[in-house]
C-alpha positions, -999 to +999 in steps of 0.1 A: +442-354-895+456-389-896+488-397-877+516-411-898+534-442-888+571-443-896+586-478-901+624-481-905+648-509-913+683-511-900+711-536-903+727-531-868+756-555-870+753-563-833+726-544-816+738-547-780+774-537-789+762-504-802+738-489-776+747-452-784+740-458-821+706-474-812+696-444-792+708-419-819+691-439-846+658-441-827+659-404-819+668-393-854+644-415-872+614-409-848+602-443-858+571-460-844+584-494-856+620-504-862+629-536-880+664-546-871+685-573-888+718-587-876+711-582-839+736-608-828+716-615-797+722-646-776+702-659-746+727-638-725+724-605-744+695-581-748+688-544-749+661-523-734+647-491-750+624-470-729+589-467-742+594-495-767+587-533-767+612-556-784+604-589-801+635-607-812+648-640-826+682-655-820+702-678-842+694-715-834+730-724-826+731-699-797+761-679-810+762-642-815+754-638-852+724-631-874+691-626-855+663-601-860+642-578-839+610-558-843+609-528-819+575-512-815+567-480-797+545-488-767+519-462-777+511-482-809+482-506-803+490-542-813+478-577-808+498-609-811+481-636-830+479-670-814+480-656-779 
């Protein structure tokens, strides 16, 4: 039987400001991949989620708005192109 991969999209409106919501969302959705918009990350902010790898972008002006992240469960095999 094939394993299903669940991919979810979430507009977080500030990912690091809502750590409890992130944990609840991850737990409830049981997602393998989460695509997050409006992370509001800067070079000084980040979030760690056990058993997941986070790839993120920040707004070019360095302020806490916009930004995206792709959060992938570590058990999912992946390969970055160009590396």
